[in-house]
ZADO-1210 file (C-alpha; in nm, 4 decimals, padded with zeros to 6 digits):
<atoms>
<atom x="00.0000" y="00.0000" z="00.0000" code="MET" pos="1"/>
<atom x="00.1180" y="00.3475" z="-00.0740" code="ALA" pos="2"/>
<atom x="00.0928" y="00.5309" z="00.2554" code="HIS" pos="3"/>
<atom x="00.3822" y="00.7412" z="00.1288" code="ASN" pos="4"/>
<atom x="00.4621" y="00.9728" z="00.4176" code="SER" pos="5"/>
<atom x="00.4183" y="00.6878" z="00.6655" code="TRP" pos="6"/>
<atom x="00.6498" y="00.4682" z="00.4644" code="HIS" pos="7"/>
<atom x="00.9167" y="00.7374" z="00.4405" code="ARG" pos="8"/>
<atom x="00.9132" y="00.7826" z="00.8168" code="PHE" pos="9"/>
<atom x="00.9261" y="00.4131" z="00.8896" code="CYS" pos="10"/>
<atom x="01.1992" y="00.3315" z="00.6437" code="PHE" pos="11"/>
<atom x="01.4236" y="00.6074" z="00.7763" code="SER" pos="12"/>
<atom x="01.5650" y="00.3907" z="01.0585" code="GLY" pos="13"/>
<atom x="01.7493" y="00.0653" z="01.0816" code="LEU" pos="14"/>
<atom x="01.5608" y="-00.2598" z="01.0376" code="ALA" pos="15"/>
<atom x="01.5343" y="-00.3306" z="01.4100" code="MET" pos="16"/>
<atom x="01.4232" y="00.0227" z="01.4862" code="ALA" pos="17"/>
<atom x="01.1679" y="-00.0055" z="01.2073" code="TRP" pos="18"/>
<atom x="01.0128" y="-00.3113" z="01.3664" code="LEU" pos="19"/>
<atom x="01.0031" y="-00.1440" z="01.7068" code="ILE" pos="20"/>
<atom x="00.8855" y="00.2022" z="01.6068" code="LEU" pos="21"/>
<atom x="00.6511" y="00.1123" z="01.3229" code="CYS" pos="22"/>
<atom x="00.4326" y="-00.1770" z="01.4402" code="PRO" pos="23"/>
<atom x="00.1376" y="-00.0585" z="01.2349" code="ALA" pos="24"/>
<atom x="00.3306" y="-00.0689" z="00.9102" code="LEU" pos="25"/>
<atom x="00.4961" y="-00.3970" z="00.9992" code="ALA" pos="26"/>
<atom x="00.1532" y="-00.5537" z="01.0384" code="ALA" pos="27"/>
<atom x="00.0382" y="-00.3890" z="00.7180" code="GLU" pos="28"/>
<atom x="00.3294" y="-00.5336" z="00.5218" code="GLN" pos="29"/>
<atom x="00.2409" y="-00.8849" z="00.6439" code="SER" pos="30"/>
<atom x="-00.1087" y="-00.8748" z="00.4964" code="ARG" pos="31"/>
<atom x="-00.1728" y="-00.9959" z="00.1449" code="SER" pos="32"/>
<atom x="-00.2939" y="-00.8175" z="-00.1660" code="GLU" pos="33"/>
<atom x="-00.6470" y="-00.6993" z="-00.2300" code="LEU" pos="34"/>
<atom x="-00.8486" y="-00.9381" z="-00.4516" code="PRO" pos="35"/>
<atom x="-00.9204" y="-00.7809" z="-00.7910" code="ARG" pos="36"/>
<atom x="-01.2744" y="-00.9216" z="-00.8208" code="LEU" pos="37"/>
<atom x="-01.5217" y="-00.9969" z="-00.5409" code="VAL" pos="38"/>
<atom x="-01.8580" y="-01.1668" z="-00.5982" code="LEU" pos="39"/>
<atom x="-02.1669" y="-01.1422" z="-00.3786" code="GLY" pos="40"/>
<atom x="-02.4417" y="-01.3521" z="-00.5392" code="PRO" pos="41"/>
<atom x="-02.8089" y="-01.2907" z="-00.4568" code="PRO" pos="42"/>
<atom x="-03.0384" y="-01.5128" z="-00.2553" code="GLY" pos="43"/>
<atom x="-02.9431" y="-01.8787" z="-00.2728" code="ASP" pos="44"/>
<atom x="-02.6990" y="-01.8109" z="-00.5542" code="GLY" pos="45"/>
<atom x="-02.3976" y="-01.9251" z="-00.3570" code="ILE" pos="46"/>
<atom x="-02.5418" y="-02.2753" z="-00.3375" code="ARG" pos="47"/>
<atom x="-02.5957" y="-02.2742" z="-00.7139" code="GLU" pos="48"/>
<atom x="-02.2331" y="-02.1768" z="-00.7694" code="MET" pos="49"/>
<atom x="-02.1054" y="-02.4771" z="-00.5733" code="PHE" pos="50"/>
<atom x="-02.3581" y="-02.7184" z="-00.7195" code="GLN" pos="51"/>
<atom x="-02.2829" y="-02.6183" z="-01.0808" code="HIS" pos="52"/>
<atom x="-01.9169" y="-02.5100" z="-01.0943" code="PRO" pos="53"/>
<atom x="-01.8914" y="-02.5718" z="-01.4687" code="ASP" pos="54"/>
<atom x="-02.1455" y="-02.2963" z="-01.5357" code="GLU" pos="55"/>
<atom x="-01.9190" y="-02.0070" z="-01.4244" code="TRP" pos="56"/>
<atom x="-01.5649" y="-02.1148" z="-01.5124" code="THR" pos="57"/>
<atom x="-01.4666" y="-01.7876" z="-01.6846" code="LYS" pos="58"/>
<atom x="-01.5913" y="-01.5696" z="-01.4007" code="VAL" pos="59"/>
<atom x="-01.4392" y="-01.8023" z="-01.1437" code="ARG" pos="60"/>
<atom x="-01.0964" y="-01.7734" z="-01.3042" code="ALA" pos="61"/>
<atom x="-01.0953" y="-01.4023" z="-01.2156" code="HIS" pos="62"/>
<atom x="-01.2678" y="-01.4206" z="-00.8770" code="THR" pos="63"/>
<atom x="-01.0463" y="-01.3525" z="-00.5781" code="GLY" pos="64"/>
<atom x="-01.3090" y="-01.3568" z="-00.3041" code="ALA" pos="65"/>
<atom x="-01.6741" y="-01.4222" z="-00.2285" code="ILE" pos="66"/>
<atom x="-01.8451" y="-01.1783" z="00.0072" code="ILE" pos="67"/>
<atom x="-02.1107" y="-01.2742" z="00.2600" code="GLN" pos="68"/>
<atom x="-02.2669" y="-01.0812" z="00.5467" code="ALA" pos="69"/>
<atom x="-02.1332" y="-01.2441" z="00.8607" code="ASP" pos="70"/>
<atom x="-02.4728" y="-01.2678" z="01.0311" code="HIS" pos="71"/>
<atom x="-02.6151" y="-01.4530" z="00.7289" code="LEU" pos="72"/>
<atom x="-02.3692" y="-01.7420" z="00.7428" code="LEU" pos="73"/>
<atom x="-02.6232" y="-01.9178" z="00.9646" code="LYS" pos="74"/>
<atom x="-02.8552" y="-01.9583" z="00.6640" code="ARG" pos="75"/>
<atom x="-02.6600" y="-02.2715" z="00.5734" code="TYR" pos="76"/>
<atom x="-02.5483" y="-02.5698" z="00.7762" code="SER" pos="77"/>
<atom x="-02.1985" y="-02.6222" z="00.9119" code="ASP" pos="78"/>
<atom x="-02.1666" y="-02.9197" z="00.6773" code="ALA" pos="79"/>
<atom x="-02.2456" y="-02.6999" z="00.3779" code="ASP" pos="80"/>
<atom x="-01.9935" y="-02.4373" z="00.4753" code="TRP" pos="81"/>
<atom x="-01.7242" y="-02.6934" z="00.5558" code="ARG" pos="82"/>
<atom x="-01.7602" y="-02.8380" z="00.2066" code="GLN" pos="83"/>
<atom x="-01.7850" y="-02.4995" z="00.0344" code="TRP" pos="84"/>
<atom x="-01.4868" y="-02.3506" z="00.2191" code="PHE" pos="85"/>
<atom x="-01.2761" y="-02.6499" z="00.1162" code="ALA" pos="86"/>
<atom x="-01.3883" y="-02.6035" z="-00.2436" code="THR" pos="87"/>
<atom x="-01.3113" y="-02.2314" z="-00.2302" code="MET" pos="88"/>
<atom x="-00.9581" y="-02.3090" z="-00.1120" code="ARG" pos="89"/>
<atom x="-00.9123" y="-02.5495" z="-00.4020" code="SER" pos="90"/>
<atom x="-01.0217" y="-02.2686" z="-00.6356" code="TRP" pos="91"/>
<atom x="-00.7963" y="-02.0142" z="-00.4575" code="HIS" pos="92"/>
<atom x="-01.1002" y="-01.8039" z="-00.3709" code="ILE" pos="93"/>
<atom x="-01.1007" y="-01.6342" z="-00.0330" code="GLN" pos="94"/>
<atom x="-01.3828" y="-01.5255" z="00.1964" code="LEU" pos="95"/>
<atom x="-01.4726" y="-01.1648" z="00.2674" code="GLU" pos="96"/>
<atom x="-01.7244" y="-01.0790" z="00.5374" code="LEU" pos="97"/>
<atom x="-01.9419" y="-00.7693" z="00.5500" code="ALA" pos="98"/>
<atom x="-01.9548" y="-00.6749" z="00.9171" code="VAL" pos="99"/>
<atom x="-02.0956" y="-00.4175" z="01.1505" code="GLY" pos="100"/>
<atom x="-01.8708" y="-00.1715" z="01.3298" code="ALA" pos="101"/>
<atom x="-02.1260" y="00.0760" z="01.4580" code="ILE" pos="102"/>
<atom x="-02.4887" y="-00.0309" z="01.4400" code="LYS" pos="103"/>
<atom x="-02.8097" y="00.0381" z="01.6252" code="GLU" pos="104"/>
<atom x="-02.7775" y="-00.3130" z="01.7750" code="TRP" pos="105"/>
<atom x="-02.4097" y="-00.2501" z="01.8524" code="GLY" pos="106"/>
<atom x="-02.3511" y="00.1175" z="01.9221" code="PRO" pos="107"/>
<atom x="-01.9985" y="00.0652" z="02.0549" code="THR" pos="108"/>
<atom x="-01.7006" y="-00.1118" z="01.9062" code="ALA" pos="109"/>
<atom x="-01.6783" y="-00.3522" z="02.1992" code="GLU" pos="110"/>
<atom x="-02.0436" y="-00.4543" z="02.1746" code="GLN" pos="111"/>
<atom x="-02.0268" y="-00.5161" z="01.8013" code="THR" pos="112"/>
<atom x="-01.6967" y="-00.7004" z="01.8135" code="PHE" pos="113"/>
<atom x="-01.8193" y="-00.9213" z="02.0976" code="ARG" pos="114"/>
<atom x="-02.1108" y="-01.0364" z="01.8806" code="VAL" pos="115"/>
<atom x="-01.9189" y="-01.0809" z="01.5563" code="GLU" pos="116"/>
<atom x="-01.5825" y="-01.2311" z="01.6510" code="ALA" pos="117"/>
<atom x="-01.7345" y="-01.5713" z="01.7427" code="PRO" pos="118"/>
<atom x="-01.8979" y="-01.5840" z="01.3982" code="ILE" pos="119"/>
<atom x="-01.5631" y="-01.5237" z="01.2287" code="TRP" pos="120"/>
<atom x="-01.3908" y="-01.7795" z="01.4511" code="ASP" pos="121"/>
<atom x="-01.6501" y="-02.0408" z="01.3623" code="LYS" pos="122"/>
<atom x="-01.6098" y="-01.9740" z="00.9898" code="ALA" pos="123"/>
<atom x="-01.2336" y="-02.0270" z="01.0198" code="MET" pos="124"/>
<atom x="-01.2826" y="-02.3465" z="01.2225" code="ARG" pos="125"/>
<atom x="-01.4992" y="-02.4715" z="00.9356" code="LEU" pos="126"/>
<atom x="-01.2113" y="-02.4056" z="00.6973" code="GLY" pos="127"/>
<atom x="-01.2710" y="-02.0539" z="00.5654" code="ALA" pos="128"/>
<atom x="-00.9756" y="-01.8673" z="00.4203" code="ASP" pos="129"/>
<atom x="-01.0983" y="-01.5445" z="00.5792" code="LEU" pos="130"/>
<atom x="-00.9008" y="-01.2770" z="00.4003" code="HIS" pos="131"/>
<atom x="-01.0833" y="-00.9496" z="00.4570" code="SER" pos="132"/>
<atom x="-01.3692" y="-00.7772" z="00.6312" code="ILE" pos="133"/>
<atom x="-01.5504" y="-00.4663" z="00.5155" code="VAL" pos="134"/>
<atom x="-01.7255" y="-00.2479" z="00.7712" code="MET" pos="135"/>
<atom x="-02.0821" y="-00.1704" z="00.6711" code="ASP" pos="136"/>
<atom x="-02.1238" y="00.2078" z="00.6648" code="GLU" pos="137"/>
<atom x="-02.0070" y="00.3106" z="01.0140" code="PRO" pos="138"/>
<atom x="-02.0192" y="00.6832" z="00.9350" code="LEU" pos="139"/>
<atom x="-02.3643" y="00.6660" z="00.7769" code="PHE" pos="140"/>
<atom x="-02.4964" y="00.4438" z="01.0571" code="ALA" pos="141"/>
<atom x="-02.3667" y="00.6849" z="01.3199" code="THR" pos="142"/>
<atom x="-02.5478" y="00.9749" z="01.1572" code="ARG" pos="143"/>
<atom x="-02.8629" y="00.8021" z="01.0366" code="ASP" pos="144"/>
<atom x="-02.9284" y="00.5387" z="01.3050" code="LYS" pos="145"/>
<atom x="-02.7575" y="00.6616" z="01.6193" code="LEU" pos="146"/>
<atom x="-02.7855" y="01.0357" z="01.5512" code="HIS" pos="147"/>
<atom x="-02.4421" y="01.0887" z="01.6971" code="ARG" pos="148"/>
<atom x="-02.1670" y="01.3291" z="01.5785" code="PRO" pos="149"/>
<atom x="-01.8892" y="01.2346" z="01.3415" code="ASP" pos="150"/>
<atom x="-01.6401" y="01.2457" z="01.6298" code="ASP" pos="151"/>
<atom x="-01.8211" y="00.9463" z="01.7762" code="TYR" pos="152"/>
<atom x="-01.7957" y="00.7593" z="01.4469" code="ALA" pos="153"/>
<atom x="-01.4206" y="00.8223" z="01.4290" code="VAL" pos="154"/>
<atom x="-01.3680" y="00.7147" z="01.7893" code="GLU" pos="155"/>
<atom x="-01.5709" y="00.3944" z="01.7764" code="GLN" pos="156"/>
<atom x="-01.4626" y="00.2880" z="01.4277" code="THR" pos="157"/>
<atom x="-01.0958" y="00.3339" z="01.5195" code="ALA" pos="158"/>
<atom x="-01.1586" y="00.1280" z="01.8316" code="ARG" pos="159"/>
<atom x="-01.3242" y="-00.1458" z="01.6262" code="PHE" pos="160"/>
<atom x="-01.0321" y="-00.1561" z="01.3832" code="VAL" pos="161"/>
<atom x="-00.7913" y="-00.1789" z="01.6782" code="ALA" pos="162"/>
<atom x="-00.9815" y="-00.4748" z="01.8226" code="LEU" pos="163"/>
<atom x="-00.9749" y="-00.6540" z="01.4869" code="VAL" pos="164"/>
<atom x="-00.6036" y="-00.5816" z="01.4327" code="ARG" pos="165"/>
<atom x="-00.5211" y="-00.7174" z="01.7772" code="GLN" pos="166"/>
<atom x="-00.6981" y="-01.0514" z="01.7312" code="LYS" pos="167"/>
<atom x="-00.6742" y="-01.0959" z="01.3532" code="TYR" pos="168"/>
<atom x="-00.3552" y="-00.9160" z="01.2414" code="PRO" pos="169"/>
<atom x="-00.3521" y="-01.0702" z="00.8937" code="ALA" pos="170"/>
<atom x="-00.7021" y="-00.9549" z="00.7949" code="LEU" pos="171"/>
<atom x="-00.7509" y="-00.6770" z="00.5443" code="LEU" pos="172"/>
<atom x="-00.9963" y="-00.4193" z="00.6771" code="ILE" pos="173"/>
<atom x="-01.2013" y="-00.1881" z="00.4589" code="GLY" pos="174"/>
<atom x="-01.4852" y="00.0563" z="00.4967" code="ASP" pos="175"/>
<atom x="-01.7886" y="00.0942" z="00.2747" code="ILE" pos="176"/>
<atom x="-01.9948" y="00.4137" z="00.2683" code="GLU" pos="177"/>
<atom x="-02.2948" y="00.5102" z="00.0530" code="PRO" pos="178"/>
<atom x="-02.3136" y="00.7815" z="-00.2116" code="TYR" pos="179"/>
<atom x="-02.4946" y="01.0189" z="-00.2525" code="PRO" pos="180"/>
<atom x="-02.6265" y="00.9635" z="00.1010" code="SER" pos="181"/>
<atom x="-02.2874" y="01.0939" z="00.2126" code="LEU" pos="182"/>
<atom x="-02.1268" y="01.3688" z="00.0062" code="SER" pos="183"/>
<atom x="-01.7823" y="01.3278" z="-00.1429" code="VAL" pos="184"/>
<atom x="-01.6521" y="01.6080" z="00.0801" code="ALA" pos="185"/>
<atom x="-01.7847" y="01.4347" z="00.3916" code="ASP" pos="186"/>
<atom x="-01.6366" y="01.1018" z="00.2851" code="GLN" pos="187"/>
<atom x="-01.2941" y="01.2473" z="00.2086" code="VAL" pos="188"/>
<atom x="-01.2902" y="01.4200" z="00.5466" code="ASN" pos="189"/>
<atom x="-01.4010" y="01.0962" z="00.7122" code="TRP" pos="190"/>
<atom x="-01.1222" y="00.8934" z="00.5520" code="ILE" pos="191"/>
<atom x="-00.8596" y="01.1480" z="00.6512" code="ARG" pos="192"/>
<atom x="-00.9792" y="01.1723" z="01.0115" code="ARG" pos="193"/>
<atom x="-01.0110" y="00.7955" z="01.0581" code="LEU" pos="194"/>
<atom x="-00.6708" y="00.7198" z="00.9075" code="GLN" pos="195"/>
<atom x="-00.5072" y="00.9936" z="01.1155" code="ASP" pos="196"/>
<atom x="-00.6722" y="00.8621" z="01.4319" code="ARG" pos="197"/>
<atom x="-00.5546" y="00.5077" z="01.3641" code="LEU" pos="198"/>
<atom x="-00.1974" y="00.6157" z="01.2988" code="ARG" pos="199"/>
<atom x="-00.1977" y="00.8339" z="01.6095" code="ALA" pos="200"/>
<atom x="-00.2958" y="00.5263" z="01.8097" code="GLU" pos="201"/>
<atom x="-00.0263" y="00.3181" z="01.6341" code="GLN" pos="202"/>
<atom x="-00.2891" y="00.0992" z="01.4701" code="VAL" pos="203"/>
<atom x="-00.2443" y="00.0024" z="01.1060" code="ALA" pos="204"/>
<atom x="-00.4868" y="00.2135" z="00.8989" code="PRO" pos="205"/>
<atom x="-00.7567" y="00.0930" z="00.6615" code="LEU" pos="206"/>
<atom x="-00.6497" y="-00.1333" z="00.3766" code="ASP" pos="207"/>
<atom x="-00.9165" y="-00.0231" z="00.1266" code="PHE" pos="208"/>
<atom x="-01.2191" y="00.2025" z="00.0841" code="TYR" pos="209"/>
<atom x="-01.5358" y="00.0907" z="-00.0962" code="ARG" pos="210"/>
<atom x="-01.8101" y="00.3001" z="-00.2514" code="SER" pos="211"/>
<atom x="-02.1731" y="00.1949" z="-00.2752" code="ASP" pos="212"/>
<atom x="-02.3253" y="00.4232" z="-00.5381" code="VAL" pos="213"/>
<atom x="-02.7025" y="00.4533" z="-00.5665" code="ASN" pos="214"/>
<atom x="-02.7193" y="00.5395" z="-00.9348" code="GLY" pos="215"/>
<atom x="-03.0982" y="00.5617" z="-00.9245" code="MET" pos="216"/>
<atom x="-03.0787" y="00.8390" z="-00.6649" code="ALA" pos="217"/>
<atom x="-02.8496" y="01.0321" z="-00.8989" code="LEU" pos="218"/>
<atom x="-03.1240" y="01.0204" z="-01.1630" code="ILE" pos="219"/>
<atom x="-03.4474" y="01.0467" z="-00.9627" code="ARG" pos="220"/>
<atom x="-03.3332" y="01.2807" z="-00.6869" code="LEU" pos="221"/>
<atom x="-03.0831" y="01.4771" z="-00.8965" code="HIS" pos="222"/>
<atom x="-02.8281" y="01.4420" z="-00.6194" code="ARG" pos="223"/>
<atom x="-02.4646" y="01.4152" z="-00.7169" code="GLY" pos="224"/>
<atom x="-02.3153" y="01.2549" z="-01.0253" code="SER" pos="225"/>
<atom x="-02.0804" y="00.9819" z="-01.1376" code="TRP" pos="226"/>
<atom x="-01.8208" y="01.2556" z="-01.1918" code="ALA" pos="227"/>
<atom x="-01.8193" y="01.2897" z="-00.8122" code="ASP" pos="228"/>
<atom x="-01.7138" y="00.9259" z="-00.7881" code="ILE" pos="229"/>
<atom x="-01.4151" y="01.0092" z="-01.0049" code="LYS" pos="230"/>
<atom x="-01.3271" y="01.2800" z="-00.7513" code="SER" pos="231"/>
<atom x="-01.3798" y="01.0372" z="-00.4635" code="LEU" pos="232"/>
<atom x="-01.1643" y="00.7726" z="-00.6287" code="SER" pos="233"/>
<atom x="-00.8845" y="01.0245" z="-00.6848" code="ASP" pos="234"/>
<atom x="-00.9074" y="01.1436" z="-00.3239" code="ALA" pos="235"/>
<atom x="-00.8969" y="00.7871" z="-00.1920" code="VAL" pos="236"/>
<atom x="-00.5866" y="00.7189" z="-00.3990" code="HIS" pos="237"/>
<atom x="-00.4272" y="01.0386" z="-00.2692" code="GLN" pos="238"/>
<atom x="-00.4772" y="00.8977" z="00.0803" code="GLN" pos="239"/>
<atom x="-00.2752" y="00.5937" z="-00.0255" code="GLY" pos="240"/>
<atom x="-00.5781" y="00.3644" z="-00.0267" code="LEU" pos="241"/>
<atom x="-00.7053" y="00.1249" z="-00.2941" code="PRO" pos="242"/>
<atom x="-01.0494" y="00.2227" z="-00.4221" code="PHE" pos="243"/>
<atom x="-01.3129" y="-00.0514" z="-00.4349" code="SER" pos="244"/>
<atom x="-01.6406" y="-00.0056" z="-00.6247" code="LEU" pos="245"/>
<atom x="-01.9647" y="-00.2024" z="-00.6071" code="ILE" pos="246"/>
<atom x="-02.1445" y="-00.2792" z="-00.9320" code="TYR" pos="247"/>
<atom x="-02.5170" y="-00.3327" z="-00.8752" code="TRP" pos="248"/>
<atom x="-02.8565" y="-00.2385" z="-01.0192" code="ALA" pos="249"/>
<atom x="-02.9653" y="00.0330" z="-00.7797" code="SER" pos="250"/>
<atom x="-03.2758" y="00.1034" z="-00.9887" code="GLY" pos="251"/>
<atom x="-03.4138" y="-00.2476" z="-00.9508" code="TRP" pos="252"/>
<atom x="-03.5912" y="-00.1986" z="-00.6142" code="PRO" pos="253"/>
<atom x="-03.7737" y="00.1134" z="-00.7381" code="PHE" pos="254"/>
<atom x="-03.8695" y="-00.0314" z="-01.0759" code="LEU" pos="255"/>
<atom x="-03.9686" y="-00.3667" z="-00.9315" code="HIS" pos="256"/>
<atom x="-04.1954" y="-00.1921" z="-00.6791" code="SER" pos="257"/>
<atom x="-04.3407" y="00.0242" z="-00.9555" code="TYR" pos="258"/>
<atom x="-04.4226" y="-00.2808" z="-01.1702" code="MET" pos="259"/>
<atom x="-04.5861" y="-00.4618" z="-00.8820" code="ARG" pos="260"/>
<atom x="-04.7948" y="-00.1630" z="-00.7743" code="SER" pos="261"/>
<atom x="-04.9198" y="-00.1114" z="-01.1303" code="HIS" pos="262"/>
<atom x="-04.9869" y="-00.4793" z="-01.1957" code="GLY" pos="263"/>
<atom x="-04.7499" y="-00.4953" z="-01.4887" code="LEU" pos="264"/>
<atom x="-04.6844" y="-00.8457" z="-01.6320" code="PRO" pos="265"/>
<atom x="-04.3552" y="-01.0309" z="-01.6742" code="ASN" pos="266"/>
<atom x="-04.1958" y="-00.8547" z="-01.3812" code="GLU" pos="267"/>
<atom x="-03.9574" y="-01.1466" z="-01.3331" code="GLY" pos="268"/>
<atom x="-03.8226" y="-01.1233" z="-01.6870" code="LEU" pos="269"/>
<atom x="-03.8107" y="-00.7442" z="-01.6767" code="VAL" pos="270"/>
<atom x="-03.6241" y="-00.7414" z="-01.3451" code="SER" pos="271"/>
<atom x="-03.3604" y="-00.9766" z="-01.4832" code="GLU" pos="272"/>
<atom x="-03.2898" y="-00.7477" z="-01.7763" code="GLU" pos="273"/>
<atom x="-03.2926" y="-00.4379" z="-01.5542" code="ILE" pos="274"/>
<atom x="-03.0066" y="-00.5909" z="-01.3558" code="TRP" pos="275"/>
<atom x="-02.7846" y="-00.6609" z="-01.6571" code="CYS" pos="276"/>
<atom x="-02.8720" y="-00.3368" z="-01.8356" code="ASN" pos="277"/>
<atom x="-02.7951" y="-00.1217" z="-01.5340" code="GLN" pos="278"/>
<atom x="-02.4634" y="-00.2946" z="-01.4679" code="LEU" pos="279"/>
<atom x="-02.3742" y="-00.2362" z="-01.8325" code="SER" pos="280"/>
<atom x="-02.4601" y="00.1329" z="-01.7989" code="VAL" pos="281"/>
<atom x="-02.2520" y="00.1629" z="-01.4832" code="GLN" pos="282"/>
<atom x="-01.9556" y="-00.0145" z="-01.6415" code="GLU" pos="283"/>
<atom x="-01.9678" y="00.2152" z="-01.9463" code="THR" pos="284"/>
<atom x="-02.0017" y="00.5270" z="-01.7315" code="THR" pos="285"/>
<atom x="-01.7118" y="00.4297" z="-01.5079" code="VAL" pos="286"/>
<atom x="-01.4931" y="00.3554" z="-01.8094" code="ARG" pos="287"/>
<atom x="-01.5850" y="00.6767" z="-01.9941" code="ASN" pos="288"/>
<atom x="-01.5079" y="00.8891" z="-01.6873" code="LEU" pos="289"/>
<atom x="-01.1748" y="00.7084" z="-01.6487" code="GLN" pos="290"/>
<atom x="-01.2539" y="00.5904" z="-01.3003" code="ILE" pos="291"/>
<atom x="-01.0072" y="00.3142" z="-01.2220" code="HIS" pos="292"/>
<atom x="-01.1232" y="00.1046" z="-00.9264" code="PRO" pos="293"/>
<atom x="-00.8529" y="-00.1148" z="-00.7800" code="ASP" pos="294"/>
<atom x="-01.1199" y="-00.3664" z="-00.6920" code="GLN" pos="295"/>
<atom x="-01.4492" y="-00.4549" z="-00.8592" code="ILE" pos="296"/>
<atom x="-01.7299" y="-00.5929" z="-00.6441" code="VAL" pos="297"/>
<atom x="-02.0277" y="-00.7411" z="-00.8276" code="VAL" pos="298"/>
<atom x="-02.2803" y="-00.7827" z="-00.5495" code="GLN" pos="299"/>
<atom x="-02.6554" y="-00.8150" z="-00.5027" code="SER" pos="300"/>
<atom x="-02.8490" y="-00.7930" z="-00.1771" code="TRP" pos="301"/>
<atom x="-03.1833" y="-00.7211" z="-00.3473" code="ILE" pos="302"/>
<atom x="-03.2976" y="-01.0696" z="-00.4593" code="ALA" pos="303"/>
<atom x="-03.2093" y="-00.9954" z="-00.8196" code="ALA" pos="304"/>
<atom x="-03.1385" y="-01.1337" z="-01.0614" code="PRO" pos="305"/>
<atom x="-03.3287" y="-01.4482" z="-00.9710" code="SER" pos="306"/>
<atom x="-03.0843" y="-01.6703" z="-01.1605" code="ARG" pos="307"/>
<atom x="-02.7159" y="-01.6825" z="-01.0779" code="THR" pos="308"/>
<atom x="-02.6087" y="-01.9223" z="-01.3540" code="LEU" pos="309"/>
<atom x="-02.4982" y="-01.9854" z="-01.6203" code="PRO" pos="310"/>
<atom x="-02.2509" y="-01.7190" z="-01.7217" code="GLU" pos="311"/>
<atom x="-02.3228" y="-01.7810" z="-02.0921" code="ASN" pos="312"/>
<atom x="-02.7012" y="-01.7511" z="-02.0615" code="SER" pos="313"/>
<atom x="-02.8946" y="-01.5756" z="-02.3398" code="ARG" pos="314"/>
<atom x="-03.0947" y="-01.3925" z="-02.0724" code="THR" pos="315"/>
<atom x="-02.9619" y="-01.2071" z="-01.7712" code="CYS" pos="316"/>
<atom x="-02.8002" y="-01.3954" z="-01.4848" code="THR" pos="317"/>
<atom x="-02.5758" y="-01.2754" z="-01.2045" code="PHE" pos="318"/>
<atom x="-02.2641" y="-01.4410" z="-01.3454" code="THR" pos="319"/>
<atom x="-02.3445" y="-01.3212" z="-01.6974" code="LYS" pos="320"/>
<atom x="-02.3437" y="-00.9639" z="-01.5669" code="SER" pos="321"/>
<atom x="-02.0160" y="-01.0287" z="-01.3825" code="ALA" pos="322"/>
<atom x="-01.8589" y="-01.1695" z="-01.6991" code="LEU" pos="323"/>
<atom x="-01.9576" y="-00.8569" z="-01.8929" code="SER" pos="324"/>
<atom x="-01.7958" y="-00.6335" z="-01.6297" code="VAL" pos="325"/>
<atom x="-01.4810" y="-00.8466" z="-01.6375" code="ILE" pos="326"/>
<atom x="-01.4550" y="-00.8312" z="-02.0152" code="ARG" pos="327"/>
<atom x="-01.4843" y="-00.4543" z="-02.0301" code="HIS" pos="328"/>
<atom x="-01.3201" y="-00.3420" z="-01.7080" code="SER" pos="329"/>
<atom x="-01.0415" y="-00.5825" z="-01.6176" code="MET" pos="330"/>
<atom x="-00.7092" y="-00.6055" z="-01.7950" code="THR" pos="331"/>
<atom x="-00.5781" y="-00.9484" z="-01.8771" code="GLY" pos="332"/>
<atom x="-00.9195" y="-01.0982" z="-01.9513" code="TYR" pos="333"/>
<atom x="-00.8873" y="-01.4389" z="-02.1123" code="ARG" pos="334"/>
</atoms>
């Protein structure tokens, strides 16, 4: 990672002094690289992917991690996860968990960590190659759910990161925040303050920053623009952080609700195509604006599309949309 000023300071001494004076960077150097592509299939899609591995071979070749919300691991049996984690290791695919840091059910770092750490431990006992966690909107949750000031978000999120670093020093830790719910200016200030707080406490800073863009809000509410995401990406890179971007069909919930309320037919078919069309629009927009995410996350938490496989389907599926993003946005596609 390119925390330039931090690196210059830490490399200025002898090797032994470096290890003593720069524990945060030493831990940072021991962690592995950020996966280029992360998949988060909808609904029961993860089961489909393990039951029919031949139906997503091209996408799988580029997948570095599969993301799951930690509290949803209980949807499947221990036997399922033990088998799937072993298969993931054979495919060299790691596990990423979306986790709480500050939530209405866990308003302090200690409370949240106390609930979540046993879930992570169990996943690793079952064989998971747990590589990274991404905190689910701690700044937004602090403002929107807890109605507390940003100082509280900085304090508690830094404390959460410290707890994770202490028990799981090899894990990559990222933060995800929503746009345009949070302005670019607010997010840039948040990143700077959180990173500064972590370094001041001699805790290794964040490993990546992820943006969840509600493209439908940009259109319907006329709030913000994709050009702002270019600015956010540049600012994240200036902070020495990799920029991670979610690709998803943010218009699907609104359009699906509209179809249902108006009794329109074929809503299943329409919703499938909405997913693929909107991901295609996002991919084209990102490319035209020369936004260069270091990590691409194709993820659905909205029960769409209803089919995950196959990747070569004539109609829209989750892996077909992922394959399209890979072909147009990732170098070295084969």
